[in-house]
C-alpha positions, 0 to 999 in steps of 0.5 A: 500500500502506498500513499502520498498525503498532503495533509496530516489528517489524511496521514492519521487515517492512513496510519490508523488503517495500517495499524489495524490491518497489520496487527488486528487479529481476524478469522482470516488473518489471526496474526494480522495481514501480511502487508506493509505501507509506504508513506511519503512524508515531506520535510517542508514545513507548512500550515496544516489545516483541520479535516473538513467538518462539512464533508459530504457523507461525514467523517466515514466518507472522508476516510473512505476517500482518503484510503481509496486514493481520491476525494474532493478537497476544495470544490470550485468557489461560486464565481458569481458574475465577475470579470474573468481577468484584465487579460480577458475582459472582452470575455465579459462577465461570467456566471458560475454556470457558464464559467469554464470548469476543470478538475485538478488532482494533486498529491502530497506537497503538490496539493498546496500548489493546486490550491494556489492555482485554483485561486489564480484561475478564478481571479485571473481567468474566470475559470472554476477549478475543483481541487481533489486530493489524490492520496494514492495514485497506486491504490486507484490503479489497483482498484481499476485493474481489479474491476477490469479483471472481474468484468472480463471474467464475469461478462454476464454480470453487471460491470464494476466501475473503478472508483476513480471513474465513479468519483469523477463521473459527474465532473466537468472539464479537463482533468489535470494531475500533478505531483512531485513524482514523475508524470508516469505516476499519475499517468497510471490512472489516465485511461479511467479518467473521464474526458481529457487528461494531462499530467505534470511531474518532475521528469528529467535529470536532477535539479538542485535549487530552492523549492520555488525554483525547482517547481518552476523548472519542472513546471509543477508550481501554481503558475504552471498548473494554471497554464496547463489548465488554460491550455487544455481548455483552449484545446477543447474550445472552452476558452480563447486560444490566446489565453495560454500565451497570455498566461505564460507571459503574465507568469513569466514562464517564458523566462529562465528560472533565475530571471523569472523568480528574481 
C-alpha cells in the first residue's frame, strides 16, 4: 500500500488503517495481514489545516476517500458574475454556470500548489477549478485493474466501475494531475479518467535549487498548473486560444528560472 498525503489528517487515517490491518487479529488473518505501507512524508514545513467538518457523507466518507486514493478537497468557489481577468475582459462577465470548469488532482506537497492555482484561475481567468486530493495514485490503479479483471471474467454480470471513474463521473472539464513524482505516476490512472487528461511531474535529470525554483523548472508550481489548465481548455474550445500565451507571459514562464523568480 502506498500513499502520498498532503495533509496530516489524511496521514492519521492512513496510519490508523495500517495499524489495524497489520496487527488486528481476524478469522482470516489471526496474526494480522501480511502487508506493509509506504508513506511519503515531506520535510517542508507548512500550515496544516483541520479535516473538513462539512464533508459530504461525514467523517466515514472522508476516510473512505482518503484510503481509496481520491476525494474532493476544495470544490470550485461560486464565481458569481465577475470579470474573468484584465487579460480577458472582452470575455465579459461570467456566471458560475457558464464559467469554464476543470478538475485538478494533486498529491502530497503538490496539493498546496493546486490550491494556489485554483485561486489564480478564478481571479485571473474566470475559470472554476475543483481541487481533489489524490492520496494514492497506486491504490486507484489497483482498484481499476481489479474491476477490469472481474468484468472480463464475469461478462454476464453487471460491470464494476473503478472508483476513480465513479468519483469523477459527474465532473466537468479537463482533468489535470500533478505531483512531485514523475508524470508516469499519475499517468497510471489516465485511461479511467473521464474526458481529457494531462499530467505534470518532475521528469528529467536532477535539479538542485530552492523549492520555488525547482517547481518552476519542472513546471509543477501554481503558475504552471494554471497554464496547463488554460491550455487544455483552449484545446477543447472552452476558452480563447490566446489565453495560454497570455498566461505564460503574465507568469513569466517564458523566462529562465533565475530571471523569472528574481
